[in-house]
Steps between C-alpha positions, in 0.01 A plus 500: 500500500571400856239218482671359188829513684364330803360219284818476293700459841259220612558323168870556517511327850279215382729439194812512735337222707425292204853519361617364831282192458708188379205379285489831319885498465483154327231620256723687253211661293314629812822608668613697183161668487501599858857624485409725212212643687709538815759692304244727341355580851824546686591855382143619581494346839848617599401854402172472683678396820726809458173704470361340819828571691486866390138524609593358839778756530248772421267381780782470737600858445150619543468297830821663626384847421204448736743453777681799691827572310766768514534722194804316370340148523177638351697633196659171453172307515352745245780423268442130538124551434576702195737246365257207568219687316725576196606136490138382516415733202795368292431144575136542413596617143738205470234256605262648246744408227567160645124427520458548121421156364820336371540364156519116579747470209747752617759258649486264204754435220398645162497393135560793267415498127655762273368523151584731205202711388488766234828588338633168353874438576532816697236370731676169541826676574327708779348184637871384556577841669201449745608150576844620580358778719286255704787254525739760645239631736427134615883459571495819709214357698664168546237322302565203266410530131443194263403514138211269423464562130601737232481585133800698397553708181804520291610841638487385862149604584204292622172454331405365840677378818358349811693478829445428874611729779543321833532670831303630807252773381588470139136544382459812730793664319411410139121496494467847372712433195212335315393696200623668175848648523574763217840591380614800290844491346691483174512122401832341420348412155411868435747667259328854502508558877125505534345420837258201503247416749457131587320306767580193724235322710592374847281249696579418871348174630523384861628138512208280591523212748351161434222557768397820324457366149395147424627374173377164371753297304216400260446857395864539391653411156874445544737536210868478488703692229829635404596828650435809297788685674813621303819308463665199662507132396276387788192702403522356138530133603280440803130545555519629850272798446142459631168644373187468717150578371229535761186380315216672701663851447716451192806642688832385349827527694846394386832460681829420339758639740619172676685206345258270696151454359385427853621844628353673198159331570518610863562859404228489237257379758587790716432739213159332432392516859589871509305573198196308623535672833514840319161406327351405834614831656371700205154342540491572871616868436205558258264434783664771711525788255526764774823325626663500159431881482701538819811355355769695316477273214585119503391233267362706211755435228325734251585794728803713399685544822845638418706686239872477456626804306854465387562830336397686831646242733177459699262231607130590583242299679164607380300350787644719777644786278872436612773589264872412572780650303733213546408261221845336476512433871143364495564264219800372695262353754470802736122487495436481872398870534228468236377176655490665848301788361246276337453300835457827686244626248312175516502493884372863514199398259418201710524703823246755341277209428501386867420852616205570268 
């Protein structure tokens, strides 16, 4: 571990020097890449320097104990020695966690797709509930939410809705939401009071930058069309909606939320890049099967990850066995405790992997 930390500090100092170079500062792409690397290393190096200071304090105390001291001074130095050793042990554990390889996507914005699954109209209605939940949580976190595309039903549900969440660390907070969400409740359309089980699928995609995914213009079929959204004279009269088809993969994305066709095309391109980046990541993950096993569960959209039980007022996450009896509060966007528990469980699994 100490060898890794020494290497990291050398790299940190080297990047610091490069960032001070005017030539690097004028190269926006290189400067951005170095700054991202610098920010990722900074918490590790600051903690490592704390550790080195504690180690030095321990050595100083041991040196003093080799000198002739009165009983009062000796007791004081022993206290300092004990404190320095305790601090070294605590910092060692913190450094182990910090040295776990970071997900390079953690700081990115995310594109989230919510789609109705089994359950017809009830599934679409719960898709709307989940969108409201994520929207309220994003507001609590200071994130910005913008809808990229949606397909509404007559009762106010969504057959599907795609939206972007922008903010520092957005992907790190939402990435464990990918999967099948199951709801058990009495539908509004049910006259007999019977509980129905329905499902909704959530996909969380990190926003991809141009340099990460190359999209050739010749590979894209561009179409303009009228919005399929509900209501309003504007959507009925203008062809501002955009549909992009990526010929090599067959991926189709649509965006109809802006009045400007240009803005819709820009958002559609972001959606397309995110989907292509997701495919690229999936291919890489298949090559590292052991790494996927160490994750709590991200990316597998066929995995049933959570159940929302209305009659009992509970929400249960099946990956970590956590049940919260505060469903209403949870659906009002207070999902931070669940997300923190998932991050903690994932970190613990990864820590085990580094120790084995």
